[in-house]
C-alpha positions in Angstrom: -2.9 -14.0 -36.6 -4.6 -10.5 -37.3 -4.5 -10.2 -32.9 -0.2 -11.2 -33.7 -0.3 -8.3 -35.8 -2.2 -5.8 -33.8 0.7 -6.6 -30.9 3.6 -6.2 -32.9 2.1 -3.0 -34.7 1.5 -2.0 -30.6 5.0 -1.7 -30.0 6.5 0.3 -33.1 6.7 4.1 -33.5 3.4 5.5 -35.1 1.1 2.5 -34.0 -1.5 3.6 -36.9 1.0 3.4 -39.9 3.0 0.5 -38.8 -0.6 -1.8 -38.4 -1.0 -1.5 -42.3 3.1 -1.9 -42.8 3.2 -5.2 -40.3 0.1 -6.3 -42.7 2.1 -5.9 -45.7 4.7 -7.5 -44.4 3.1 -10.6 -43.4 2.0 -10.6 -47.0 5.6 -10.3 -48.6 6.8 -13.3 -46.5 3.7 -15.1 -47.3 4.5 -15.4 -51.2 8.4 -15.1 -50.7 9.6 -18.1 -49.2 13.7 -17.5 -49.2 12.5 -14.4 -47.5 10.8 -15.9 -44.9 13.5 -18.5 -44.4 16.0 -15.5 -44.1 13.6 -14.6 -41.0 13.3 -17.9 -39.8 16.7 -18.0 -39.3 17.0 -14.4 -37.3 14.7 -15.4 -35.0 16.1 -18.7 -34.5 17.9 -19.3 -30.9 21.4 -20.7 -32.1 21.6 -17.9 -35.0 25.0 -15.6 -34.2 25.4 -12.2 -34.3 27.5 -12.5 -37.6 24.7 -14.0 -39.2 21.9 -12.2 -38.1 24.1 -9.1 -40.0 23.5 -11.2 -43.1 19.7 -11.6 -42.4 19.2 -8.2 -41.7 21.2 -7.1 -45.2 19.6 -9.7 -47.5 16.2 -8.5 -46.2 16.4 -4.9 -46.7 17.9 -5.2 -50.1 14.8 -7.5 -51.1 12.5 -5.0 -49.9 14.2 -2.2 -51.1 12.7 -0.1 -54.2 15.2 1.8 -56.0 12.6 4.0 -57.9 11.6 5.2 -54.4 14.4 7.1 -52.0 12.3 7.5 -49.0 10.6 4.2 -48.3 8.6 3.9 -44.9 7.6 1.1 -45.1 11.0 -0.4 -45.4 12.0 2.0 -42.4 9.3 0.3 -40.4 10.8 -3.8 -41.4 14.5 -2.2 -40.4 13.1 -1.0 -37.0 11.6 -4.2 -36.7 14.4 -6.3 -37.1 16.8 -4.1 -34.9 14.1 -4.9 -32.0 14.3 -8.6 -32.7 18.0 -9.6 -34.0 20.7 -10.7 -31.9 22.9 -7.4 -32.4 25.3 -8.0 -29.3 24.6 -10.9 -27.5 25.1 -14.4 -28.5 26.6 -17.7 -27.6 30.2 -16.2 -27.9 29.4 -13.1 -26.1 28.2 -15.7 -23.1 31.7 -17.5 -23.5 33.8 -14.4 -23.7 31.7 -13.1 -20.1 32.2 -16.3 -18.4 36.3 -16.3 -19.2 36.1 -13.1 -17.8 34.2 -14.1 -14.6 36.8 -17.2 -14.4 39.4 -15.4 -14.6 38.3 -13.3 -11.1 37.6 -16.9 -9.6 41.1 -18.0 -10.3 42.9 -14.4 -9.4 44.2 -13.7 -12.5 42.3 -10.8 -13.5 43.2 -7.4 -13.0 40.3 -6.2 -10.6 42.8 -4.8 -8.2 44.0 -2.5 -10.6 40.3 -1.6 -11.6 39.8 -0.5 -7.7 37.5 -3.6 -7.4 37.9 -6.9 -5.3 37.4 -9.9 -6.6 34.5 -11.0 -4.7 32.8 -7.9 -6.2 33.9 -8.7 -9.9 32.6 -12.1 -9.4 29.2 -10.8 -7.5 29.0 -8.3 -10.5 29.4 -10.6 -13.3 27.0 -13.0 -12.0 24.5 -10.8 -11.7 24.7 -9.5 -15.5 24.6 -13.5 -16.3 21.8 -13.7 -14.5 19.5 -10.7 -16.1 21.3 -11.8 -19.6 19.7 -15.5 -18.6 16.2 -14.1 -18.9 16.3 -13.0 -22.1 19.3 -15.4 -24.3 18.7 -18.4 -22.6 20.0 -20.8 -25.1 23.5 -18.7 -25.6 24.2 -20.1 -22.3 24.0 -23.9 -23.4 27.8 -25.2 -23.1 29.7 -27.2 -20.9 32.1 -24.8 -20.4 29.6 -22.0 -19.2 28.0 -24.7 -16.7 31.4 -25.9 -15.2 32.1 -22.2 -14.5 28.4 -22.1 -13.2 29.0 -25.3 -10.9 32.3 -23.5 -9.5 30.0 -20.6 -8.6 28.0 -22.7 -6.6 30.5 -24.1 -4.4 31.7 -20.8 -3.4 31.4 -19.4 0.1 30.0 -16.2 -1.3 25.7 -16.8 -1.1 24.9 -13.9 -3.2 27.1 -15.7 -6.0 25.7 -19.2 -5.7 22.3 -17.7 -5.7 22.6 -16.3 -9.1 24.0 -19.3 -10.5 21.1 -21.5 -8.7 18.7 -19.2 -10.8 21.3 -19.1 -14.2 20.7 -23.1 -13.9 16.6 -22.4 -13.7 16.8 -19.9 -16.4 19.0 -22.3 -19.1 19.4 -25.6 -18.2 16.3 -27.2 -19.9 18.4 -29.2 -22.0 21.2 -30.0 -19.8 19.6 -33.9 -18.9 19.3 -34.6 -22.1 22.8 -33.1 -23.7 25.3 -32.4 -20.6 24.7 -35.8 -18.4 27.8 -35.2 -16.8 26.6 -31.6 -15.5 23.5 -33.1 -14.1 25.0 -35.6 -12.2 27.2 -32.9 -10.7 24.2 -30.7 -10.5 21.5 -32.6 -8.5 23.7 -33.2 -4.8 24.3 -29.4 -4.8 20.8 -28.6 -5.8 19.5 -30.9 -2.9 22.4 -29.7 -0.5 21.3 -26.2 -1.2 17.4 -27.1 -0.6 18.0 -28.3 3.3 20.8 -26.2 4.3 21.5 -23.2 1.9 20.0 -19.7 2.7 16.2 -19.2 2.1 16.7 -17.8 -1.2 19.0 -20.6 -2.4 16.3 -22.8 -1.1 13.7 -21.0 -3.1 15.9 -21.0 -6.2 16.9 -24.7 -6.0 13.5 -26.3 -5.4 12.1 -24.2 -8.4 15.4 -25.3 -10.4 15.0 -28.8 -9.6 11.2 -28.8 -11.1 12.2 -26.7 -14.3 14.9 -29.0 -15.7 14.6 -32.7 -14.7 12.1 -35.2 -16.2 12.1 -36.8 -12.4 11.4 -34.1 -10.6 8.5 -36.1 -8.5 11.7 -38.1 -7.4 14.0 -35.4 -6.6 11.4 -33.8 -4.8 10.1 -36.4 -2.7 14.3 -36.9 -1.6 13.9 -33.4 -0.3 10.7 -33.4 1.0 10.5 -36.5 3.3 13.7 -35.8 5.7 13.0 -32.1 6.1 9.5 -32.9 7.0 10.4 -35.6 9.1 13.2 -33.3 11.1 11.2 -30.4 11.7 11.7 -29.0 15.5 10.4 -26.1 16.9 12.9 -25.5 19.8 15.5 -24.9 17.6 14.2 -22.1 15.3 17.3 -20.7 14.1 17.4 -24.3 11.6 13.6 -24.1 11.0 13.6 -21.4 8.4 15.7 -23.0 5.3 13.1 -26.2 5.6 10.2 -24.3 5.7 10.7 -22.5 3.1 11.5 -25.8 0.8 8.5 -27.2 2.0 6.2 -24.6 1.3 7.7 -24.4 -2.6 7.7 -28.1 -3.0 3.7 -28.3 -2.1 2.9 -25.1 -4.2 4.9 -26.9 -7.1 3.4 -30.5 -6.5 0.3 -29.9 -4.9 -1.0 -33.5 -5.5 1.7 -35.5 -4.7 2.4 -33.7 -1.0 -1.2 -32.8 -0.5 -1.8 -35.4 2.2 1.8 -35.2 4.1 1.5 -31.5 4.0 -1.8 -31.5 5.3 -0.5 -33.4 8.5 2.5 -31.0 8.5 0.1 -27.6 8.8 -2.1 -29.0 11.1 0.5 -31.0 13.7 3.8 -28.6 13.2 2.6 -25.1 11.8 -0.1 -24.6 13.4 -0.2 -26.5 16.9 3.2 -26.5 17.4 5.1 -22.8 16.0 2.3 -20.7 15.6 0.2 -21.2 18.5 3.4 -21.1 21.2 5.8 -18.8 22.5 9.3 -20.3 23.5 11.2 -17.1 23.9 10.4 -13.4 25.6 11.2 -10.7 23.0 13.4 -8.0 23.6 11.2 -4.9 25.7 13.0 -2.2 23.5 9.9 -0.6 22.8 10.6 -0.3 19.5 7.7 -0.9 16.6 10.8 -2.1 13.6 13.9 -3.5 14.1 16.2 -4.1 11.4 16.3 -8.1 9.5 19.1 -9.2 11.5 17.9 -8.2 15.0 14.7 -10.0 14.3 14.2 -13.6 16.8 14.6 -16.6 14.8 11.5 -17.5 16.1 9.3 -15.0 14.4 11.4 -15.5 11.4 10.1 -19.0 11.3 6.4 -17.9 12.2 6.7 -15.5 9.1 7.8 -18.3 7.1 5.3 -20.9 8.2 2.8 -18.4 7.3 3.8 -18.2 3.8 4.1 -21.9 3.7 0.4 -22.1 4.6 0.0 -19.5 1.5 2.2 -21.3 -0.8 0.3 -24.5 0.4 -3.3 -23.0 -0.5 -2.2 -21.7 -3.6 -1.0 -25.1 -4.6 -4.2 -26.7 -4.2 -6.0 -23.9 -5.5 -8.8 -25.3 -4.0 -11.1 -25.4 -0.8 -12.6 -28.6 -1.0 -11.0 -29.6 2.5 -11.9 -26.1 3.7 -8.6 -25.6 4.7 -8.3 -21.8 3.3 -11.2 -21.0 5.7 -9.3 -22.0 8.9 -6.0 -20.2 7.6 -7.8 -17.0 6.6 -9.6 -17.4 10.2 -6.0 -18.2 11.7 -4.6 -15.2 9.8 -7.7 -13.1 11.2 -7.3 -13.8 14.3 -3.6 -12.6 14.2 -4.5 -9.4 13.1 -7.0 -9.0 15.9 -4.5 -10.0 18.2 -2.1 -7.5 16.9 0.7 -10.0 16.1 0.6 -12.0 19.4 -1.9 -14.7 18.6 -1.1 -16.6 21.9 -1.5 -13.1 24.2 0.6 -14.2 26.6 2.6 -10.6 26.2 5.9 -12.3 25.7 6.6 -11.7 22.4 8.0 -7.8 21.4 6.3 -4.7 19.4 9.2 -5.4 16.9 8.0 -8.7 16.3 4.3 -8.4 16.6 4.5 -6.1 13.6 6.3 -8.2 11.7 3.6 -10.7 12.2 1.0 -8.4 11.1 2.8 -7.3 8.2 2.8 -11.3 7.2 -1.0 -11.7 7.9 -2.1 -9.0 6.4 0.2 -10.1 3.6 -0.6 -13.3 3.6 -4.6 -12.3 2.9 -3.7 -10.3 0.4 -1.8 -13.2 -1.4 -5.0 -15.2 -1.3 -7.2 -12.8 -2.5 -5.2 -13.4 -6.1 -6.4 -16.4 -6.3 -10.5 -16.7 -7.3 -11.3 -19.4 -5.5 -10.1 -18.2 -2.3 -11.2 -14.7 -2.8 -14.5 -15.7 -3.0 -14.6 -17.2 0.7 -12.8 -14.3 1.5 -16.0 -12.4 4.3 -15.9 -8.8 4.2 -14.7 -8.6 8.0 -11.9 -10.5 6.8 -11.2 -7.8 4.0 -11.7 -5.1 6.4 -9.1 -6.8 8.8 -6.5 -7.4 5.9 -7.3 -3.2 4.8 -6.6 -2.0 8.1 -2.9 -3.0 8.1 -2.2 0.3 5.8 -3.3 2.8 8.7 -0.8 0.3 11.3 0.9 2.5 13.9 4.2 0.9 12.4 5.2 3.4 9.6 7.3 0.3 7.7 4.1 -1.9 8.2 2.1 0.6 6.4 5.5 1.0 3.5 6.2 -2.3 2.8 2.1 -3.6 2.7 1.4 -0.7 0.3 4.1 -1.8 -1.7 2.7 -5.0 -2.3 -0.8 -3.9 -2.7 0.3 -1.8 -5.3 2.5 -4.5 -6.9 -0.6 -6.8 -7.0 -2.7 -4.2 -8.5 -0.9 -3.0 -11.1 -0.6 -6.8 -12.2 -4.3 -6.6 -12.2 -4.1 -9.8 -9.8 -5.6 -8.5 -6.9 -9.9 -7.8 -7.5 -11.2 -4.0 -7.6 -12.1 -4.3 -4.3 -8.6 -4.0 -3.0 -7.7 -0.5 -4.7 -10.5 0.5 -2.0 -7.6 0.2 0.3 -6.0 3.2 -0.8 -8.6 5.4 0.5 -7.6 5.1 4.0 -4.0 6.5 3.2 -5.6 9.5 3.8 -5.3 9.2 7.3 -1.6 8.8 7.3 0.2 11.2 9.3 3.3 10.8 6.7 3.2 13.5 3.7 5.2 11.0 1.4 2.9 8.0 2.2 0.4 9.5 1.1 2.0 10.9 -2.2 3.1 7.6 -2.7 -0.9 6.5 -2.2 -1.7 8.7 -4.5 1.0 7.8 -7.4 -0.4 4.1 -7.1 -3.7 5.3 -7.5 -2.8 7.2 -10.8 -1.3 4.2 -11.8 -3.5 1.8 -11.3 -6.5 3.6 -12.2 -4.5 4.7 -15.8 -3.5 1.1 -16.2 -7.2 -0.3 -16.1 -8.3 2.3 -18.3 -5.9 1.6 -20.6 -6.7 -1.9 -20.9 -10.2 -1.5 -21.4 -9.4 0.4 -24.7 -7.4 -1.7 -25.9 -9.1 -5.2 -25.3 -12.4 -5.0 -26.4 -13.3 -8.1 -24.4 -12.7 -6.4 -21.8 -16.5 -4.8 -21.8 -17.9 -8.1 -20.6 -15.4 -8.0 -16.9 -16.4 -4.1 -16.4 -17.3 -4.8 -13.0 -14.0 -5.6 -12.2 -11.9 -3.6 -14.4 -13.4 -0.1 -14.4 -12.0 2.2 -11.8 -15.1 3.8 -10.8 -16.4 0.8 -9.9 -14.3 0.9 -6.3 -16.8 3.5 -5.4 -18.8 1.3 -3.8 -16.0 -1.0 -1.9 -14.9 2.4 -0.9 -18.0 3.6 0.8 -18.8 0.1 2.7 -14.9 0.2 4.0 -15.0 3.2 5.1 -18.8 2.8 6.9 -16.9 0.0 8.7 -14.0 1.9 9.7 -13.6 1.4 13.5 -12.7 5.4 13.5 -16.1 5.7 12.8 -18.6 5.2 15.3 -20.7 8.5 15.7 -22.5 8.7 12.2 -23.2 12.8 13.3 -19.6 13.5 14.5 -18.6 16.3 12.6 -14.6 15.4 13.3 -15.4 11.8 12.3 -17.2 13.0 9.7 -14.6 14.9 8.3 -12.0 12.0 8.3 -14.7 10.1 6.3 -14.8 13.2 3.4 -11.1 13.5 3.0 -10.9 9.5 2.6 -13.1 9.7 0.3 -11.8 12.7 -1.7 -8.3 11.0 -1.5 -9.9 8.6 -4.3 -12.5 10.6 -6.0 -9.6 13.7 -6.7 -8.3 11.2 -8.8 -11.1 9.7 -10.0 -12.7 12.6 -11.3 -9.8 14.4 -12.6 -11.2 13.8 -15.7 -15.1 13.2 -16.8 -14.4 10.5 -19.2 -17.8 9.3 -20.5 -19.9 11.0 -18.0 -18.3 9.3 -14.8 -19.3 11.5 -12.7 -22.8 11.5 -13.0 -22.1 7.3 -12.7 -20.6 7.8 -9.8 -22.8 9.8 -8.1 -25.4 7.0 -9.5 -23.5 4.4 -7.7 -24.0 6.1 -4.3 -27.7 7.0 -4.6 -27.9 3.6 -5.4 -26.4 2.3 -2.5 -29.3 4.2 -0.4 -31.8 2.3 -1.9 -29.8 -1.5 -0.7 -28.8 -2.3 3.3 -25.4 -3.2 4.2 -25.1 -7.0 3.7 -22.7 -7.4 6.2 -25.5 -6.5 9.2 -28.4 -5.7 7.3 -30.7 -6.0 10.2 -28.5 -3.3 12.4 -29.9 -0.3 12.0 -26.6 1.8 13.2 -24.7 -0.1 10.2 -27.1 1.4 7.8 -27.2 4.8 9.3 -23.3 4.4 9.0 -23.2 3.2 5.2 -26.1 5.8 4.3 -24.4 8.5 5.9 -21.0 7.7 3.9 -23.0 8.0 1.1 -24.4 11.6 1.5 -20.8 12.6 2.2 -19.9 11.1 -0.9 -22.6 12.4 -2.9 -21.8 15.9 -1.2 -18.5 15.4 -2.5 -19.2 14.8 -6.0 -21.7 17.4 -6.5 -19.1 20.4 -5.0 -16.6 19.3 -7.3 -18.5 18.4 -10.4 -21.2 20.6 -12.4 -22.0 18.0 -15.0 -22.5 15.0 -12.5 -26.4 15.9 -12.2 -26.6 14.7 -16.2 -28.4 11.0 -16.5 -26.3 8.1 -16.1 -27.2 6.0 -19.2 -27.4 2.9 -17.2 -27.5 1.6 -13.8 -24.5 0.6 -12.4 -24.0 -2.7 -10.9 -23.8 -2.9 -6.8 -21.6 -6.1 -5.7 -23.7 -8.6 -3.7 -21.0 -9.3 -1.4 -21.6 -5.9 0.4 -24.9 -4.5 -0.4 -28.3 -6.5 -0.6 -30.9 -6.0 -3.5 -32.7 -3.1 -3.7 -36.2 -3.5 -1.9 -39.2 -2.3 -4.6 -41.0 -0.4 -2.2 -38.0 1.1 -0.3 -37.5 4.7 -0.7 -34.3 6.5 1.4 -34.7 10.2 0.5 -33.1 11.2 3.8 -30.3 13.4 4.7 -27.7 12.0 6.7 -25.7 14.8 7.3 -27.2 18.1 8.4 -27.1 21.4 5.7 -24.9 23.1 8.5 -22.7 20.0 8.8 -22.7 20.1 4.9 -21.4 23.1 4.9 -18.9 22.7 7.4 -17.1 20.2 5.6 -17.3 21.9 2.5 -15.7 24.9 3.8 -14.6 24.2 6.9 -16.0 26.9 8.9 -18.3 25.9 11.5 -21.6 27.7 12.2 -20.8 30.3 14.9 -22.2 29.1 18.1 -24.4 31.3 20.6 -22.9 33.7 23.1 -24.3 31.5 26.3 -22.3 28.5 25.0 -19.1 30.4 25.5 -19.1 30.9 29.2 -16.1 30.3 31.2 -14.1 29.2 28.3 -11.3 31.4 26.7 -12.2 34.1 24.0 -11.1 34.6 20.8 -9.3 37.8 20.0 -10.3 40.3 17.7 -9.4 39.3 13.9 -8.1 35.7 14.8 -9.4 32.8 12.9 -10.4 30.1 15.2 -8.9 26.9 14.6 -10.1 23.5 16.3 -8.1 20.6 17.0 -9.4 17.1 15.7 -9.5 14.4 18.8 -7.2 12.0 17.7 -8.5 9.4 19.8 -11.8 9.4 18.5 -11.6 10.6 14.7 -8.1 8.7 14.0 -7.4 11.5 11.4 -4.3 14.0 10.7 -6.5 16.2 9.0 -7.2 19.5 10.2 -10.9 19.8 11.0 -10.8 22.8 8.9 -9.7 21.1 6.3 -12.4 21.7 2.7 -12.6 20.4 -0.5 -10.4 23.1 -2.2 -7.5 23.9 -4.7 -4.3 21.7 -3.6 -2.5 25.2 -2.7 -4.7 24.9 0.1 -3.5 21.5 0.7 0.1 22.5 1.1 -0.6 24.4 4.3 -2.2 21.7 6.0 0.8 19.2 5.0 3.3 21.9 6.5 1.4 21.9 9.6 0.3 18.3 10.0 2.7 16.2 8.1 6.0 14.4 9.2 8.5 14.1 6.6 9.4 10.7 5.8 13.2 11.5 5.6 12.7 12.3 9.6 11.4 8.5 10.4 14.1 6.5 11.7 12.6 4.1 14.4 9.1 3.3 15.5 9.2 3.5 19.5 6.0 2.6 21.7 3.6 5.1 23.4 5.0 8.4 21.8 4.5 11.4 23.7 4.6 15.5 22.7 5.8 17.5 25.9 4.2 21.0 25.5 4.3 23.4 28.1 1.3 24.9 28.7 -0.1 27.4 30.9 -4.3 27.3 31.8 -6.0 30.2 30.8 -7.9 32.3 33.2 -11.3 33.3 32.9 -11.6 37.3 33.1 -14.0 39.9 32.7 -14.4 40.4 28.6 -13.2 44.1 28.8 -10.0 43.8 30.5 -9.1 40.0 28.7 -6.2 40.4 26.2 -5.5 36.8 24.6 -2.3 35.9 23.5 -1.7 32.8 21.8 0.4 31.2 24.8 -2.2 31.5 26.9 -4.6 29.1 25.1 -5.4 25.5 27.0 -4.6 22.3 25.7 -7.7 19.8 26.2 -6.9 17.6 28.9 -9.4 14.9 27.9 -12.2 13.5 25.0 -15.2 12.6 25.0 -14.8 8.8 25.7 -12.4 9.5 28.7 -9.0 9.2 26.3 -6.2 11.8 26.2 -4.5 12.7 23.5 -1.0 12.4 22.3 1.0 13.7 19.4 4.3 12.8 17.8 7.4 14.2 17.9 8.7 16.5 15.3 10.5 14.2 12.5 9.7 11.0 14.0 7.0 8.9 14.3 6.7 6.7 17.8 9.0 8.1 19.8 9.5 6.7 23.6 10.0 9.6 25.7 11.6 8.6 29.3 10.4 9.8 32.1 13.5 11.5 33.4 12.9 13.4 30.1 9.6 14.8 30.3 9.5 18.1 30.9 5.4 19.0 31.5 4.8 22.1 33.1 3.4 21.4 36.4 0.1 23.1 36.2 -0.7 22.0 32.7 -2.8 19.0 32.0 -1.1 15.5 32.0 -1.0 13.5 28.7 -1.5 9.5 28.5 -0.6 7.1 26.3 -1.3 6.8 22.4 -4.9 5.4 21.9 -5.1 2.4 19.1 -7.8 2.2 16.2 -10.7 -0.1 17.1 -9.6 -0.8 20.6 -11.4 -0.2 24.0 -9.7 3.0 26.2 -7.4 1.1 29.2 -8.4 2.8 32.6 -6.9 5.5 33.2 -4.6 6.2 36.6 -5.7 7.5 39.4 -5.8 11.3 40.0 -6.6 12.0 36.2 -8.6 15.3 35.5 -10.3 13.0 32.4 -13.8 12.1 33.0 -14.4 8.9 31.7 -18.3 9.4 31.0 -18.4 7.1 27.6 -16.6 3.9 28.1 -18.6 2.1 25.1 -16.2 0.9 22.2 -16.3 -0.9 18.9 -14.7 -4.4 19.2 -11.5 -5.0 18.8 -10.2 -4.7 14.9 -6.9 -5.9 14.7 -5.5 -2.2 13.7 -3.4 -0.1 15.7 -3.9 3.3 14.8 -0.6 5.0 13.2 0.5 7.9 15.6 -1.2 11.1 13.7 1.3 14.4 13.9 -0.7 17.2 15.6 2.0 19.4 15.3 5.2 20.0 13.2 7.7 22.5 14.7 6.4 25.1 12.6 3.4 24.5 14.8 5.2 25.0 17.9 6.7 28.0 17.2 3.1 29.2 16.0 1.8 27.8 19.0 4.1 29.7 21.2 4.9 32.7 19.9 3.0 35.4 21.4 0.3 37.8 19.6 1.3 41.3 18.9 -0.4 43.7 21.7 -3.5 45.0 20.7 -3.6 48.9 20.7 -5.7 51.1 23.1 -8.2 51.5 20.8 -8.2 47.4 20.5 -8.3 46.9 24.2 -11.9 48.9 24.7 -14.0 46.7 21.8 -17.6 47.8 21.5 -20.4 45.5 23.0 -21.4 44.3 19.7 -17.8 43.6 18.4 -17.7 41.4 21.6 -20.5 39.3 21.2 -19.0 38.6 17.3 -15.5 37.2 19.2 -17.9 35.5 21.7 -19.6 33.3 18.5 -16.6 33.0 16.7 -15.0 30.9 19.5 -16.6 27.3 19.3 -16.3 25.3 22.2 -16.1 21.4 22.3 -17.2 21.6 26.2 -15.4 20.5 29.3 -14.4 17.3 28.0 -13.2 18.2 24.8 -10.2 20.7 23.2 -9.9 24.5 23.5 -9.5 26.6 20.8 -5.9 27.6 19.4 -6.2 31.3 17.8 -3.4 32.8 15.8 -3.4 36.3 15.2 -3.8 37.5 11.8 -2.9 41.3 12.0 0.0 42.0 9.0 3.1 41.7 11.6 2.3 38.3 12.3 4.4 35.9 10.4 3.0 34.7 6.8 4.0 31.2 7.2 2.3 30.9 10.6 -0.7 32.2 9.3 -0.4 29.5 6.5 0.0 26.8 8.9 -3.7 26.5 9.8 -5.3 28.1 6.4 -8.2 25.3 6.0 -7.7 22.8 3.0 -9.3 19.6 1.6 -7.3 18.2 -1.2 -5.2 15.5 -0.5 -2.2 16.3 -2.6 0.0 19.3 -3.0 1.6 20.7 -6.1 -1.1 19.9 -8.3 -3.4 21.8 -10.4 -7.2 22.2 -9.8 -9.2 19.1 -10.9 -10.2 19.7 -14.0 -14.1 18.7 -14.7 -14.6 18.1 -18.1 -18.7 17.5 -19.8 -20.2 14.9 -22.2 -19.9 11.4 -23.1 -21.1 8.5 -21.4 -19.5 5.9 -19.6 -20.0 2.4 -21.1 -21.1 -0.1 -19.3 
């Protein structure tokens, strides 16, 4: 009883005082039987609005004290009664709404005079009734109301029929006993909708039968048997509704249909449908297409994947090892980028749909504890990489599904680490959305721990700070992170780490900064459980730990405090620490550490700049990140600075979400360039339009960038306007995929061809330049005065040192004049920054307290 009283008090104003008042009200109800009977009538489902008004007045009169003009206790009780009493909606109100809708159905309403069509009025009326059916189900229980709903079921409008089925599902629990005539009319309609209705109607019809009929096993069998026998993959457009019905039937009645469903899954779903491509997709180059343009075969395959998930969720056990087989199938679909047969017959947009379906299916299975235990780290990583898919809509929808499950505490904590990969997203709005999701999830988990004392026993799965080990392990296995000592790749790792840590470190609650630092230090005493005997895998893991420690130490002065208790590391990802194992090695050099924090590289020697373009006096070097190697959309000059600096980065490298209209294949940014000529230093005058563009990367791949305001836009050959003297541009490379052989005649040098194995993710297109970048990159710098044309020898040496060169296969430097005449906006585009969000205040660092674990 005390727990119930606390729950009520929490939902009232001033919960502290309300708690005492609720206790007092409970005592009064126990002593006054008449008052208790009035309250029972008030909360009765059959209570009308008129009866509720009488009950509220009677209760208030009983509790009133004439000697006390202001009675806080009475005010609290009135507030509570106003919330629970049926003030507006009762059976009469529902009946009146149904009569208004009937007039629209019969055509006797004055809808046209109100400016709406009868169909619109009917649909709006049904939607209102559907909402009320969730909160006032007993008010619908009348023959007149159900007769009107049956009339709606016979209408051609699919949305109207779907809403009517939903209302029956929510309110029809007593139809079978009280209204047999309605029952006999409703059953054949529901059977017809489950077999030949729309997918949404089929779902609601199956759930309606399961909810309101006592002989549901017989009813569901009458639907299951004919549908399972009539499945035909050669007619995919007739498969979608049956697959939806079969999936929901197997989820609602797993014991009854376990054996026949296993046969359907093995012989038809996998072997006949998913493992065959019967049609050839349209090669339009788009990475996404509207729902109405998706081929029926792909829609059927998506529903087949959902059927597999619903079947497993119904069984809730892995005794037959069916879940292992399903997870291997879903992983293979992600590795093959959606083309499971690898026959190249499916279109790019259809492949995007199947990648999204496979990633969402793994995430759905992870919500069931028995399946979460058997999902391997490799399968989890494949699922996580979907949030960096090359298709914008795949990233968007997957992130929304991930947030929806996390915010309801349905997914394990490790799945929150996936949001760290959103730091790589080239679209600013997607990164902002991911940060808001993190803020919401972290807030909900902390509040849940405060309000539920028993939650302390489950801190490992609830405490937001425990996401750090999962994030470190995930980033160590990022397919873009192949060289632990590569500065560009380490910069990407730092951006992903800070994307998560910035939100976690906003406040130092319970000494959380020291706790997170201790976790990173403890990981360095373990080995990677995924590959414990592989030196490079462990080196990558320890390197990510050092980057995390570097970030935490630089942003918090209180992280050096003692952690009250050693954190617990997940054994699924890390081995137990060895007793004699001591790992005090620094895996990132001091020079790299400074570069990661400040964005300022250590000056190179004079000899390192021979035969390379030189930097003009007073200009700040800007190094382009090699997209094919690092997979980052973050400037290499980024640093852990205030969010104000972040705004300049977003201006220079972001794509506006509003500009993303479609995803096309092979994005190419066409930029006219002029090769720079090496001249003696004393005669050299550098303009920003003379900077050359890097012609290849270390791994022999050429970098491309997305066009301004869009993503994945396909350029036709005749539309290319490349300067013949400039370097050629090749197609965008993909994350975790081996490089494709370059065409003959290319200037790139393929000296290093080893790549990590295919990981199933296509990398999101990285916006290297925005319109502002192009303008800044093509604008000529002001001519130097005569005094600047003849610099002293020492000054020339400084210029040489400030010009960092990436080698013959790397990118040259692009310099922006910092003279007062130069546009301040252009300078802002290239300011170093590290914070992953804009328009936020500096990270607030608090001290004191201990983390309770």
